[in-house]
N, C-alpha and C positions, 0 to 999 in steps of 0.2 A: 251467673245472672247476679245481678245487684239492684235492689230497688232503693230508691232514695226518697226521703220525705223531705220536701223543701219548704221553708218558710221564708219566703223573700222579704227582707226587711227594706230594701231599697229596690227598685225595679225602673231605672231610668229610661230603658228601651221599652217597657211595657210587655215584655216576652212573657212575663207570668201572669200579669193582670188581664190579659187578653184570652187566657184559656177559657173555652166554653164550659160552664156549669154542667156536671153530670148529675145533679140533684142531691149531691152530698158534699161533705166538708173536704174530700179527697177528690183530685182530679188527675186523670191519666194526662200527661203533658208532653213527653218526649220518649222516643227509644234512642239508644246510644250505640254506635258501632264503633269499634276500634280500627284505626287506620295504620296500616303498616309502613306505608311510604307516603309522607307527608306531602311532599313536592309534587309527585305524580297526581295524588288525589286532588290537591289545591288546583292544579291545572285542569282537571276534569269538572270541578265545581264551576270555574268561569265558562263552561261550555254547556252547562245544563241549564234548564228554565226555572227551577224551584227559586224563591227569593232568598237571598242570603240575609239573615236577620241579626246575627251576631257573631263576631269572629275574636278570638283572643289568642295572644302568643305571649306565654309567660317568660319567654326568654331561655336561650340555650336549650337544653335538653328536659326542661322541667315539663311543660304541658303546652299544647296547642289544641284548640277546640273550636268548631263553629256549629252553629244552628241553622239549618234550612227550614223555611216555611213548607211543610208538607200537609198542612191542614185541609187544603182544598182536595188533595188526592186520597190522603191516608187518615184524616182527623187529628193529626198531631204534628208536632216539631220532629226533626230529624237531626240529632247531635251526633257528630263525628269527633272522636278524640285521638290524639297522638300522644305518647310519651314513652320514655326507655322502659325496657323490660323490668329493671329493678323498681321502678315507680309502679308498674301494674302489680309486681309482687307485694308491694306494700299494701295495695288496695285489696289485694285478694286476702290477705293475713288479716283483714280487719273482721 
């Protein structure tokens, strides 16, 4: 499990600005899931009904991720991330 404290300096899509206040300076924003097979997962995203908020592909085997808007059902965004095992190992080492 990893916790991130994010201070958005720019937010062109408004993904961070529209998180509802929880009464304090820190807000729960999203959960993140690791995706093993991005191609299969991405095809399933197109068939589901949660709005796609943001998607990035950093090229090659670097990083792919997207956010689905699960706020109406779960109260937060759902982030899905794919990267090679070596990149995950670097994150775990931090």
